[in-house]
Every structure is written in C-alpha cells, then in structure tokens.
py3Dmol code that shows the C-alpha trace and the ligand (Angstrom):
import py3Dmol

protein = """\
ATOM      1  CA  GLU A   1       2.263 -33.396   6.318  1.00  0.00           C
ATOM      2  CA  THR A   2       1.283 -30.863   3.647  1.00  0.00           C
ATOM      3  CA  PRO A   3       1.811 -27.150   4.531  1.00  0.00           C
ATOM      4  CA  TYR A   4      -1.484 -26.243   2.921  1.00  0.00           C
ATOM      5  CA  GLU A   5      -4.809 -25.947   4.711  1.00  0.00           C
ATOM      6  CA  THR A   6      -7.002 -24.811   1.865  1.00  0.00           C
ATOM      7  CA  ILE A   7      -5.818 -26.978  -1.046  1.00  0.00           C
ATOM      8  CA  LEU A   8      -4.747 -30.733  -1.644  1.00  0.00           C
ATOM      9  CA  VAL A   9      -1.688 -31.428  -3.582  1.00  0.00           C
ATOM     10  CA  GLU A  10      -1.294 -34.905  -5.029  1.00  0.00           C
ATOM     11  CA  ARG A  11       1.116 -36.450  -7.555  1.00  0.00           C
ATOM     12  CA  LYS A  12       0.357 -39.077 -10.116  1.00  0.00           C
ATOM     13  CA  GLY A  13       3.456 -39.960 -12.143  1.00  0.00           C
ATOM     14  CA  ARG A  14       4.424 -36.745 -13.969  1.00  0.00           C
ATOM     15  CA  THR A  15       0.978 -35.017 -13.274  1.00  0.00           C
ATOM     16  CA  ALA A  16       0.351 -32.952 -10.271  1.00  0.00           C
ATOM     17  CA  LEU A  17      -3.261 -32.385  -9.065  1.00  0.00           C
ATOM     18  CA  LEU A  18      -4.131 -29.437  -7.011  1.00  0.00           C
ATOM     19  CA  THR A  19      -7.700 -29.451  -5.492  1.00  0.00           C
ATOM     20  CA  LEU A  20      -9.427 -26.450  -3.940  1.00  0.00           C
ATOM     21  CA  ASN A  21     -10.556 -27.575  -0.500  1.00  0.00           C
ATOM     22  CA  ARG A  22     -12.901 -25.021   1.169  1.00  0.00           C
ATOM     23  CA  PRO A  23     -16.138 -26.870   0.568  1.00  0.00           C
ATOM     24  CA  LYS A  24     -18.147 -24.974   3.157  1.00  0.00           C
ATOM     25  CA  ALA A  25     -17.491 -21.724   1.299  1.00  0.00           C
ATOM     26  CA  LEU A  26     -17.774 -23.294  -2.212  1.00  0.00           C
ATOM     27  CA  ASN A  27     -14.050 -22.800  -2.646  1.00  0.00           C
ATOM     28  CA  ALA A  28     -14.219 -19.187  -2.252  1.00  0.00           C
ATOM     29  CA  LEU A  29     -10.827 -17.586  -3.101  1.00  0.00           C
ATOM     30  CA  ASN A  30      -9.598 -15.857   0.125  1.00  0.00           C
ATOM     31  CA  LEU A  31      -6.021 -14.656   0.263  1.00  0.00           C
ATOM     32  CA  GLN A  32      -4.886 -17.823   2.030  1.00  0.00           C
ATOM     33  CA  VAL A  33      -6.123 -19.890  -0.892  1.00  0.00           C
ATOM     34  CA  MET A  34      -4.320 -17.564  -3.334  1.00  0.00           C
ATOM     35  CA  HIS A  35      -1.104 -17.814  -1.577  1.00  0.00           C
ATOM     36  CA  GLU A  36      -1.322 -21.546  -1.074  1.00  0.00           C
ATOM     37  CA  ILE A  37      -2.244 -22.073  -4.709  1.00  0.00           C
ATOM     38  CA  VAL A  38       0.416 -19.962  -6.020  1.00  0.00           C
ATOM     39  CA  ALA A  39       3.198 -21.277  -3.686  1.00  0.00           C
ATOM     40  CA  ALA A  40       2.235 -24.911  -4.501  1.00  0.00           C
ATOM     41  CA  ALA A  41       2.022 -24.156  -8.157  1.00  0.00           C
ATOM     42  CA  GLU A  42       5.423 -22.493  -8.323  1.00  0.00           C
ATOM     43  CA  GLU A  43       7.086 -25.394  -6.343  1.00  0.00           C
ATOM     44  CA  LEU A  44       5.743 -27.903  -8.869  1.00  0.00           C
ATOM     45  CA  ASP A  45       6.761 -25.591 -11.796  1.00  0.00           C
ATOM     46  CA  ARG A  46      10.404 -25.747 -10.466  1.00  0.00           C
ATOM     47  CA  ASP A  47      10.253 -29.633 -10.439  1.00  0.00           C
ATOM     48  CA  PRO A  48      11.554 -31.315 -13.433  1.00  0.00           C
ATOM     49  CA  GLU A  49       9.522 -34.381 -12.751  1.00  0.00           C
ATOM     50  CA  VAL A  50       6.366 -32.570 -13.159  1.00  0.00           C
ATOM     51  CA  GLY A  51       4.978 -32.163 -16.645  1.00  0.00           C
ATOM     52  CA  CYS A  52       1.546 -30.908 -16.238  1.00  0.00           C
ATOM     53  CA  ILE A  53      -0.638 -29.375 -13.442  1.00  0.00           C
ATOM     54  CA  VAL A  54      -4.267 -29.972 -13.021  1.00  0.00           C
ATOM     55  CA  LEU A  55      -6.423 -27.657 -10.981  1.00  0.00           C
ATOM     56  CA  THR A  56      -9.803 -28.689  -9.848  1.00  0.00           C
ATOM     57  CA  GLY A  57     -12.501 -27.936  -7.206  1.00  0.00           C
ATOM     58  CA  SER A  58     -15.454 -30.030  -5.943  1.00  0.00           C
ATOM     59  CA  ASP A  59     -18.432 -31.340  -7.981  1.00  0.00           C
ATOM     60  CA  LYS A  60     -20.624 -28.421  -6.851  1.00  0.00           C
ATOM     61  CA  ALA A  61     -18.016 -25.633  -7.169  1.00  0.00           C
ATOM     62  CA  PHE A  62     -14.761 -25.146  -8.998  1.00  0.00           C
ATOM     63  CA  ALA A  63     -14.829 -21.810  -7.127  1.00  0.00           C
ATOM     64  CA  ALA A  64     -17.782 -19.563  -6.318  1.00  0.00           C
ATOM     65  CA  GLY A  65     -15.444 -16.404  -6.515  1.00  0.00           C
ATOM     66  CA  ALA A  66     -13.118 -14.254  -4.665  1.00  0.00           C
ATOM     67  CA  ASP A  67     -14.141 -14.435  -1.005  1.00  0.00           C
ATOM     68  CA  ILE A  68     -16.785 -11.690  -0.586  1.00  0.00           C
ATOM     69  CA  LYS A  69     -16.763 -11.792   3.285  1.00  0.00           C
ATOM     70  CA  GLU A  70     -12.987 -11.121   3.180  1.00  0.00           C
ATOM     71  CA  MET A  71     -13.236  -8.159   0.827  1.00  0.00           C
ATOM     72  CA  HIS A  72     -16.427  -6.641   2.277  1.00  0.00           C
ATOM     73  CA  PRO A  73     -14.692  -4.385   4.872  1.00  0.00           C
ATOM     74  CA  GLN A  74     -11.713  -3.446   2.783  1.00  0.00           C
ATOM     75  CA  ASP A  75     -11.258   0.274   1.619  1.00  0.00           C
ATOM     76  CA  TYR A  76      -9.242   1.655  -1.327  1.00  0.00           C
ATOM     77  CA  MET A  77      -5.944   2.076   0.570  1.00  0.00           C
ATOM     78  CA  ASP A  78      -6.236  -1.577   1.864  1.00  0.00           C
ATOM     79  CA  MET A  79      -6.631  -2.836  -1.757  1.00  0.00           C
ATOM     80  CA  TYR A  80      -4.042  -0.575  -3.131  1.00  0.00           C
ATOM     81  CA  LEU A  81      -1.268  -0.906  -0.572  1.00  0.00           C
ATOM     82  CA  SER A  82      -1.674  -4.780  -0.392  1.00  0.00           C
ATOM     83  CA  ASP A  83      -2.094  -4.945  -4.165  1.00  0.00           C
ATOM     84  CA  TRP A  84      -4.950  -7.267  -3.589  1.00  0.00           C
ATOM     85  CA  PHE A  85      -5.022 -10.229  -6.113  1.00  0.00           C
ATOM     86  CA  SER A  86      -1.777  -9.405  -7.654  1.00  0.00           C
ATOM     87  CA  ALA A  87      -0.289 -12.724  -6.583  1.00  0.00           C
ATOM     88  CA  TRP A  88      -2.652 -14.473  -8.788  1.00  0.00           C
ATOM     89  CA  ASP A  89      -0.722 -13.135 -11.838  1.00  0.00           C
ATOM     90  CA  ARG A  90       2.095 -15.472 -11.019  1.00  0.00           C
ATOM     91  CA  LEU A  91      -0.104 -18.385 -11.866  1.00  0.00           C
ATOM     92  CA  GLY A  92      -0.226 -17.079 -15.366  1.00  0.00           C
ATOM     93  CA  ARG A  93       3.452 -17.016 -15.625  1.00  0.00           C
ATOM     94  CA  LEU A  94       4.175 -20.706 -14.927  1.00  0.00           C
ATOM     95  CA  ARG A  95       6.174 -22.539 -17.511  1.00  0.00           C
ATOM     96  CA  THR A  96       4.468 -25.965 -16.860  1.00  0.00           C
ATOM     97  CA  PRO A  97       1.225 -26.489 -18.809  1.00  0.00           C
ATOM     98  CA  THR A  98      -1.882 -26.275 -16.489  1.00  0.00           C
ATOM     99  CA  ILE A  99      -5.237 -27.681 -16.946  1.00  0.00           C
ATOM    100  CA  ALA A 100      -8.542 -26.304 -15.224  1.00  0.00           C
ATOM    101  CA  ALA A 101     -11.096 -29.193 -14.652  1.00  0.00           C
ATOM    102  CA  VAL A 102     -14.229 -27.178 -13.746  1.00  0.00           C
ATOM    103  CA  SER A 103     -17.276 -28.721 -12.442  1.00  0.00           C
ATOM    104  CA  GLY A 104     -20.193 -26.615 -10.941  1.00  0.00           C
ATOM    105  CA  TYR A 105     -19.768 -22.914 -10.148  1.00  0.00           C
ATOM    106  CA  ALA A 106     -16.924 -21.018 -11.676  1.00  0.00           C
ATOM    107  CA  LEU A 107     -17.930 -17.453 -11.025  1.00  0.00           C
ATOM    108  CA  GLY A 108     -16.184 -14.278 -10.667  1.00  0.00           C
ATOM    109  CA  GLY A 109     -12.485 -14.986  -9.361  1.00  0.00           C
ATOM    110  CA  GLY A 110     -13.347 -18.770 -10.089  1.00  0.00           C
ATOM    111  CA  CYS A 111     -13.976 -18.048 -13.777  1.00  0.00           C
ATOM    112  CA  GLU A 112     -10.760 -15.880 -13.670  1.00  0.00           C
ATOM    113  CA  LEU A 113      -8.716 -18.686 -12.137  1.00  0.00           C
ATOM    114  CA  ALA A 114     -10.006 -21.169 -14.792  1.00  0.00           C
ATOM    115  CA  MET A 115      -9.034 -18.729 -17.426  1.00  0.00           C
ATOM    116  CA  LEU A 116      -5.516 -18.389 -15.915  1.00  0.00           C
ATOM    117  CA  CYS A 117      -4.951 -22.120 -16.847  1.00  0.00           C
ATOM    118  CA  ASP A 118      -3.848 -23.183 -20.143  1.00  0.00           C
ATOM    119  CA  ILE A 119      -6.509 -25.844 -20.990  1.00  0.00           C
ATOM    120  CA  LEU A 120     -10.114 -25.395 -19.631  1.00  0.00           C
ATOM    121  CA  LEU A 121     -12.038 -28.584 -19.536  1.00  0.00           C
ATOM    122  CA  ALA A 122     -15.604 -28.485 -18.123  1.00  0.00           C
ATOM    123  CA  ALA A 123     -18.017 -30.916 -16.800  1.00  0.00           C
ATOM    124  CA  ASP A 124     -21.626 -30.609 -18.184  1.00  0.00           C
ATOM    125  CA  THR A 125     -22.508 -29.123 -14.692  1.00  0.00           C
ATOM    126  CA  ALA A 126     -20.209 -26.246 -15.008  1.00  0.00           C
ATOM    127  CA  VAL A 127     -21.490 -22.601 -14.726  1.00  0.00           C
ATOM    128  CA  PHE A 128     -19.323 -19.751 -15.865  1.00  0.00           C
ATOM    129  CA  GLY A 129     -19.804 -16.029 -15.153  1.00  0.00           C
ATOM    130  CA  GLN A 130     -18.400 -12.773 -14.006  1.00  0.00           C
ATOM    131  CA  PRO A 131     -21.335 -11.538 -11.764  1.00  0.00           C
ATOM    132  CA  GLU A 132     -19.234  -9.019  -9.658  1.00  0.00           C
ATOM    133  CA  ILE A 133     -21.438  -6.221 -10.998  1.00  0.00           C
ATOM    134  CA  LYS A 134     -24.250  -7.561  -8.942  1.00  0.00           C
ATOM    135  CA  LEU A 135     -21.986  -6.853  -5.902  1.00  0.00           C
ATOM    136  CA  GLY A 136     -21.093  -3.333  -6.884  1.00  0.00           C
ATOM    137  CA  VAL A 137     -17.630  -4.391  -8.087  1.00  0.00           C
ATOM    138  CA  ILE A 138     -15.857  -5.410 -11.383  1.00  0.00           C
ATOM    139  CA  PRO A 139     -13.668  -8.404 -12.039  1.00  0.00           C
ATOM    140  CA  GLY A 140     -10.134  -8.100 -10.464  1.00  0.00           C
ATOM    141  CA  ILE A 141      -8.140 -11.212 -11.562  1.00  0.00           C
ATOM    142  CA  GLY A 142      -8.061 -10.413 -15.186  1.00  0.00           C
ATOM    143  CA  GLY A 143     -11.554 -11.495 -16.285  1.00  0.00           C
ATOM    144  CA  SER A 144     -12.534  -8.422 -18.262  1.00  0.00           C
ATOM    145  CA  GLN A 145      -9.328  -9.090 -20.430  1.00  0.00           C
ATOM    146  CA  ARG A 146      -9.114 -12.951 -20.726  1.00  0.00           C
ATOM    147  CA  LEU A 147     -13.030 -13.343 -21.050  1.00  0.00           C
ATOM    148  CA  THR A 148     -13.046 -10.822 -23.809  1.00  0.00           C
ATOM    149  CA  ARG A 149     -10.132 -12.450 -25.633  1.00  0.00           C
ATOM    150  CA  ALA A 150     -11.776 -15.871 -25.069  1.00  0.00           C
ATOM    151  CA  VAL A 151     -15.260 -15.086 -26.094  1.00  0.00           C
ATOM    152  CA  GLY A 152     -15.126 -11.897 -27.865  1.00  0.00           C
ATOM    153  CA  LYS A 153     -16.519  -8.332 -26.858  1.00  0.00           C
ATOM    154  CA  ALA A 154     -20.364  -8.983 -27.311  1.00  0.00           C
ATOM    155  CA  LYS A 155     -20.687 -11.911 -25.019  1.00  0.00           C
ATOM    156  CA  ALA A 156     -18.029 -10.561 -22.583  1.00  0.00           C
ATOM    157  CA  MET A 157     -19.793  -7.255 -22.279  1.00  0.00           C
ATOM    158  CA  GLU A 158     -23.110  -9.031 -21.719  1.00  0.00           C
ATOM    159  CA  LEU A 159     -21.671 -11.242 -18.884  1.00  0.00           C
ATOM    160  CA  CYS A 160     -19.755  -8.431 -17.200  1.00  0.00           C
ATOM    161  CA  LEU A 161     -22.618  -5.992 -17.465  1.00  0.00           C
ATOM    162  CA  THR A 162     -25.582  -8.046 -16.627  1.00  0.00           C
ATOM    163  CA  GLY A 163     -23.823 -10.717 -14.370  1.00  0.00           C
ATOM    164  CA  ARG A 164     -25.739 -13.509 -16.143  1.00  0.00           C
ATOM    165  CA  THR A 165     -24.027 -16.884 -16.154  1.00  0.00           C
ATOM    166  CA  MET A 166     -23.491 -19.241 -19.015  1.00  0.00           C
ATOM    167  CA  ASP A 167     -23.674 -23.082 -18.862  1.00  0.00           C
ATOM    168  CA  ALA A 168     -21.067 -25.419 -20.113  1.00  0.00           C
ATOM    169  CA  ALA A 169     -22.550 -25.880 -23.648  1.00  0.00           C
ATOM    170  CA  GLU A 170     -22.739 -22.167 -24.139  1.00  0.00           C
ATOM    171  CA  ALA A 171     -19.099 -21.700 -22.891  1.00  0.00           C
ATOM    172  CA  GLU A 172     -17.966 -24.390 -25.406  1.00  0.00           C
ATOM    173  CA  ARG A 173     -19.751 -22.720 -28.231  1.00  0.00           C
ATOM    174  CA  ALA A 174     -18.190 -19.528 -27.327  1.00  0.00           C
ATOM    175  CA  GLY A 175     -14.700 -20.869 -27.307  1.00  0.00           C
ATOM    176  CA  LEU A 176     -14.216 -20.479 -23.445  1.00  0.00           C
ATOM    177  CA  VAL A 177     -13.578 -24.272 -22.862  1.00  0.00           C
ATOM    178  CA  SER A 178     -11.826 -26.713 -25.032  1.00  0.00           C
ATOM    179  CA  ARG A 179     -14.218 -29.589 -24.331  1.00  0.00           C
ATOM    180  CA  VAL A 180     -17.233 -30.548 -22.234  1.00  0.00           C
ATOM    181  CA  VAL A 181     -17.565 -34.030 -20.633  1.00  0.00           C
ATOM    182  CA  PRO A 182     -19.986 -35.693 -18.371  1.00  0.00           C
ATOM    183  CA  ALA A 183     -19.342 -34.692 -14.749  1.00  0.00           C
ATOM    184  CA  GLU A 184     -18.325 -38.041 -13.565  1.00  0.00           C
ATOM    185  CA  GLN A 185     -15.708 -38.292 -16.184  1.00  0.00           C
ATOM    186  CA  LEU A 186     -14.206 -34.919 -15.701  1.00  0.00           C
ATOM    187  CA  LEU A 187     -11.303 -35.514 -13.443  1.00  0.00           C
ATOM    188  CA  GLY A 188     -10.493 -38.870 -15.158  1.00  0.00           C
ATOM    189  CA  GLU A 189     -10.455 -37.113 -18.623  1.00  0.00           C
ATOM    190  CA  ALA A 190      -8.313 -33.946 -17.130  1.00  0.00           C
ATOM    191  CA  LEU A 191      -5.756 -36.319 -15.668  1.00  0.00           C
ATOM    192  CA  ALA A 192      -5.706 -38.428 -18.909  1.00  0.00           C
ATOM    193  CA  VAL A 193      -5.051 -35.015 -20.926  1.00  0.00           C
ATOM    194  CA  ALA A 194      -2.475 -34.010 -18.356  1.00  0.00           C
ATOM    195  CA  GLU A 195      -0.638 -37.418 -18.645  1.00  0.00           C
ATOM    196  CA  THR A 196      -0.560 -37.026 -22.442  1.00  0.00           C
ATOM    197  CA  VAL A 197       0.911 -33.544 -22.162  1.00  0.00           C
ATOM    198  CA  ALA A 198       3.293 -34.588 -19.318  1.00  0.00           C
ATOM    199  CA  GLU A 199       4.736 -37.415 -21.504  1.00  0.00           C
ATOM    200  CA  MET A 200       5.719 -34.927 -24.194  1.00  0.00           C
ATOM    201  CA  SER A 201       9.181 -33.336 -23.930  1.00  0.00           C
ATOM    202  CA  ARG A 202       8.954 -30.798 -21.078  1.00  0.00           C
ATOM    203  CA  PRO A 203      11.178 -28.171 -22.713  1.00  0.00           C
ATOM    204  CA  VAL A 204       9.283 -28.447 -26.029  1.00  0.00           C
ATOM    205  CA  ALA A 205       5.900 -28.347 -24.193  1.00  0.00           C
ATOM    206  CA  MET A 206       7.060 -25.181 -22.361  1.00  0.00           C
ATOM    207  CA  MET A 207       8.011 -23.726 -25.673  1.00  0.00           C
ATOM    208  CA  ALA A 208       4.568 -24.537 -27.321  1.00  0.00           C
ATOM    209  CA  LYS A 209       2.856 -23.071 -24.282  1.00  0.00           C
ATOM    210  CA  GLU A 210       5.078 -19.948 -24.589  1.00  0.00           C
ATOM    211  CA  ALA A 211       4.400 -19.596 -28.404  1.00  0.00           C
ATOM    212  CA  VAL A 212       0.557 -19.773 -27.925  1.00  0.00           C
ATOM    213  CA  ASP A 213       0.576 -17.445 -25.002  1.00  0.00           C
ATOM    214  CA  ARG A 214       2.366 -14.829 -27.185  1.00  0.00           C
ATOM    215  CA  ALA A 215      -0.580 -14.656 -29.550  1.00  0.00           C
ATOM    216  CA  PHE A 216      -2.279 -12.836 -26.721  1.00  0.00           C
ATOM    217  CA  GLU A 217       0.353 -10.226 -26.380  1.00  0.00           C
ATOM    218  CA  THR A 218       1.550  -9.260 -29.684  1.00  0.00           C
ATOM    219  CA  THR A 219       0.901  -8.585 -33.488  1.00  0.00           C
ATOM    220  CA  LEU A 220       0.646 -11.461 -35.881  1.00  0.00           C
ATOM    221  CA  ALA A 221       3.904 -10.688 -37.561  1.00  0.00           C
ATOM    222  CA  GLU A 222       5.763 -10.501 -34.299  1.00  0.00           C
ATOM    223  CA  GLY A 223       4.129 -13.659 -32.915  1.00  0.00           C
ATOM    224  CA  VAL A 224       5.089 -15.704 -36.077  1.00  0.00           C
ATOM    225  CA  ARG A 225       8.602 -14.366 -35.722  1.00  0.00           C
ATOM    226  CA  PHE A 226       8.760 -15.522 -32.253  1.00  0.00           C
ATOM    227  CA  GLU A 227       7.323 -18.857 -32.863  1.00  0.00           C
ATOM    228  CA  ARG A 228       9.887 -19.277 -35.888  1.00  0.00           C
ATOM    229  CA  ARG A 229      12.747 -18.652 -33.311  1.00  0.00           C
ATOM    230  CA  LEU A 230      11.422 -21.152 -30.890  1.00  0.00           C
ATOM    231  CA  PHE A 231      10.887 -23.565 -33.710  1.00  0.00           C
ATOM    232  CA  HIS A 232      14.587 -23.253 -34.542  1.00  0.00           C
ATOM    233  CA  ALA A 233      15.444 -23.546 -30.853  1.00  0.00           C
ATOM    234  CA  VAL A 234      13.834 -27.013 -30.482  1.00  0.00           C
ATOM    235  CA  PHE A 235      16.359 -28.440 -32.843  1.00  0.00           C
ATOM    236  CA  ALA A 236      18.815 -27.898 -30.001  1.00  0.00           C
ATOM    237  CA  THR A 237      16.868 -30.367 -27.808  1.00  0.00           C
ATOM    238  CA  ALA A 238      17.707 -34.026 -27.456  1.00  0.00           C
ATOM    239  CA  ASP A 239      14.056 -34.709 -27.680  1.00  0.00           C
ATOM    240  CA  GLN A 240      13.599 -33.316 -31.249  1.00  0.00           C
ATOM    241  CA  LYS A 241      16.342 -35.967 -32.161  1.00  0.00           C
ATOM    242  CA  GLU A 242      14.413 -38.695 -30.239  1.00  0.00           C
ATOM    243  CA  GLY A 243      11.041 -37.730 -31.499  1.00  0.00           C
ATOM    244  CA  MET A 244      11.965 -37.589 -35.105  1.00  0.00           C
ATOM    245  CA  ALA A 245      14.228 -40.730 -34.834  1.00  0.00           C
ATOM    246  CA  ALA A 246      11.394 -42.638 -33.239  1.00  0.00           C
ATOM    247  CA  PHE A 247       9.080 -41.600 -36.019  1.00  0.00           C
ATOM    248  CA  VAL A 248      11.589 -42.789 -38.754  1.00  0.00           C
ATOM    249  CA  ASP A 249      12.098 -46.226 -36.860  1.00  0.00           C
ATOM    250  CA  LYS A 250       8.373 -46.615 -36.380  1.00  0.00           C
ATOM    251  CA  ARG A 251       8.511 -46.853 -32.523  1.00  0.00           C
ATOM    252  CA  PRO A 252       7.259 -44.648 -29.681  1.00  0.00           C
ATOM    253  CA  PRO A 253       9.475 -41.909 -28.467  1.00  0.00           C
ATOM    254  CA  ALA A 254      11.377 -42.048 -25.217  1.00  0.00           C
ATOM    255  CA  PHE A 255      11.780 -38.414 -24.406  1.00  0.00           C
ATOM    256  CA  THR A 256      14.394 -37.380 -21.798  1.00  0.00           C
ATOM    257  CA  HIS A 257      12.890 -33.958 -21.275  1.00  0.00           C
ATOM    258  CA  ARG A 258      16.093 -32.455 -22.340  1.00  0.00           C
TER     259      ARG A 258
END
"""
ligand_1 = """\
54
LIG
N -17.401 -15.468 -0.934
C -17.614 -15.995 0.263
N -18.361 -17.018 0.647
C -19.183 -17.495 -0.282
C -18.903 -17.106 -1.691
C -18.017 -16.130 -2.064
N -17.797 -15.755 -3.231
N -19.688 -17.943 -2.483
C -20.380 -18.834 -1.695
N -20.000 -18.449 -0.214
C -20.572 -19.178 0.967
C -21.851 -18.701 1.196
O -21.813 -17.431 1.939
C -22.409 -19.826 2.140
O -21.706 -19.717 3.388
P -22.606 -19.821 4.690
O -22.976 -21.318 4.673
O -21.679 -19.448 5.774
O -23.787 -19.007 4.502
C -21.613 -21.164 1.460
O -20.687 -20.622 0.719
C -22.631 -21.868 0.539
O -23.095 -20.832 -0.374
P -24.614 -20.740 -0.759
O -25.434 -20.904 0.490
O -24.953 -19.288 -1.169
O -24.901 -21.875 -1.812
P -26.009 -21.881 -2.996
O -25.985 -23.199 -3.512
O -27.377 -21.427 -2.444
O -25.647 -20.656 -4.064
C -24.071 -19.592 -5.528
C -24.351 -20.914 -4.699
C -25.128 -19.132 -6.368
C -22.804 -19.814 -6.029
C -23.872 -18.615 -4.409
O -23.191 -19.078 -3.208
C -23.174 -17.183 -4.886
O -24.041 -16.533 -5.459
N -22.101 -16.933 -4.545
C -21.344 -15.785 -4.895
C -20.999 -15.748 -6.379
C -20.250 -14.338 -6.801
O -20.844 -13.394 -6.621
N -19.016 -14.480 -7.051
C -18.173 -13.393 -7.411
C -17.365 -12.919 -6.118
S -16.650 -11.446 -6.415
C -15.224 -11.716 -7.189
O -14.857 -12.856 -7.588
C -14.256 -10.525 -7.551
C -13.121 -10.840 -8.481
O -13.009 -10.292 -9.551
C -12.181 -11.635 -8.195
"""
view = py3Dmol.view(width=600, height=400)
view.addModel(protein, "pdb")
view.setStyle({"model": 0}, {"cartoon": {"style": "trace"}})
view.addModel(ligand_1, "xyz")
view.setStyle({"model": 1}, {"stick": {}})
view.zoomTo()
view.show()
C-alpha cells in the first residue's frame, strides 16, 4: 500500500511519523532511504493537514550512518556526478516543523540526519558521533557545519577528529539535544511534543521555524530585522486574531491554520 520499502509512514491526527525501517543494517542510510525519506517528507510538507513530522528509528539505532557498503566502491567521479547526498539538503528546507526522536546509535549520517530536524529529542540510550574519520572520510551531510553550530568548535573538532561518540547526557549538556527522556518514553514524548506543535497555527509555526533557522544564516541585526518583518506579517493571519481573542476571552484558541 505504501510506496516505500525502507521507511514506514503513519499519520496520527495532525502529526506524521516517519520510521526508518532497515533493522538488519541498523538503519544505515543508503540512497534508497534518502530518496524515500525526502519524497515522503516533501509530500507531508505539502499537506495542510500535517502540522509536525516526527522522524525516528529503532530502539537500537536511529541510524548507524550512511551505508558504508554502498559507498565503498564509489570513486570521485561517481560521487561528484551523482552529487551524492545532495538530496538530504531538501529535508532542511521543509517548512513543516520536524522532530528527530533518537534512540540508540546516531552516528555519521545518522547524527547528521538528526541535526537536519528542528527539535532533537534523545532517549537515555542515544549515542551521537561523527566517526567518519575512522573510515578515512569526513562528514558529508552537513555534520561538520551543524555539529559545530550546535556544540561549538572544541567539541565538534574533537568528535570529528577522533571519532569518539558522546552519550545522551553529554549531548544534552553540549546543547545538541533539547531534552533526554527514558528510552521507553521517547516516542510517546516526541509524539506529544509534535501534537503540541501541530495544534498551533500552521503558518505561524512555519514563520517561527523560519525565524529561528535564520539565526544560523545571518548577522544579528539582519536576523532581528527578518524576525520583525515576520512578526508584523503574523498580524495578517486569522490565527493571530483568534489566538489573542481567545486569551482575552479566557478560552482555548481554535486555530484555523490560516
Ligand atoms: N553502513 C552499512 N552497514 C552498516 C552500517 C553502516 N553505516 N552500520 C551497521 N551496519 C550493518 C553491519 O555491517 C551489520 O551488517 P551484517 O549483519 O551484514 O554484518 C549490521 O548492520 C549490524 O551491525 P553490527 O554487527 O556492526 O552491530 P554492532 O551492534 O556490533 O555495532 C555499531 C553497532 C557500533 C553502530 C557498528 O555497526 C558501527 O560501527 N557502524 C558504523 C558506524 C559508522 O562508522 N558510521 C558512519 C558511516 S560514514 C557516514 O555516515 C558518512 C557521512 O558523513 C554521511
């Protein structure tokens, strides 16, 4: 019924759940996984009934990296001409808020995939790292950039140069993840956060995401200017009228996502 072989797609109200499903390979991210995740996520992104997308893996592995067996035989021209991994960038351009729910290994491309999401929730079993250097390569899905922005230069350098991993507690201290929860509560917590986000005004949530994301791309003055323009723009939404009216009337808002 689903057109996908390596992922599962489920809908729960206004939340969509994407589950990596290559258990025998610890969810290693081959090109098929990449194309399926990106296609599924972009389809959900176009759906006005979807307010938040959760991406998760298995208990043992969110994803143990890009597929080493698939990359092993490739040469420079193969990588360059196919622009290997470039489709992953499209995940970072979704307008719908995304949550990575990470349990177990999030290594190499797995860590990079988690960092492509907007909110990163970790189980206490989560293990993060960019161990590519141990294979004689470097991160290729943005890890050297996003990890550095998330945890700072010293820790990013250490992880990328030694390949050592960090556990969930260290990842939270370093600011890579927003919260750590017991493994058995991870999915429930991620879906609860997703539902909270999905019940907010969809266009306003999109603008909030766009504003935060701009902080990674520009100067403080430009970012504040960008935020101010979006702040003014939300006053063109019906949901601003509703949200503020509901507060004044002491009742919950009924957003129409317009
Ligand atoms: N690619 C392909 N296959 C992988 C894989 C990967 N990244 N990670 C695990 N697998 C496969 C294993 O080969 C094994 O397959 P077989 O049963 O056919 O032998 C299966 O998944 C189970 O793995 P292990 O037996 O190794 O499981 P373990 O519990 O003993 O170890 C692990 C778990 C420590 C995560 C180990 O699997 C491991 O080190 N994996 C590789 C981690 C890694 O180096 N990731 C970075 C990849 S490079 C990258 O991601 C580049 C980039 O920037 C995008």
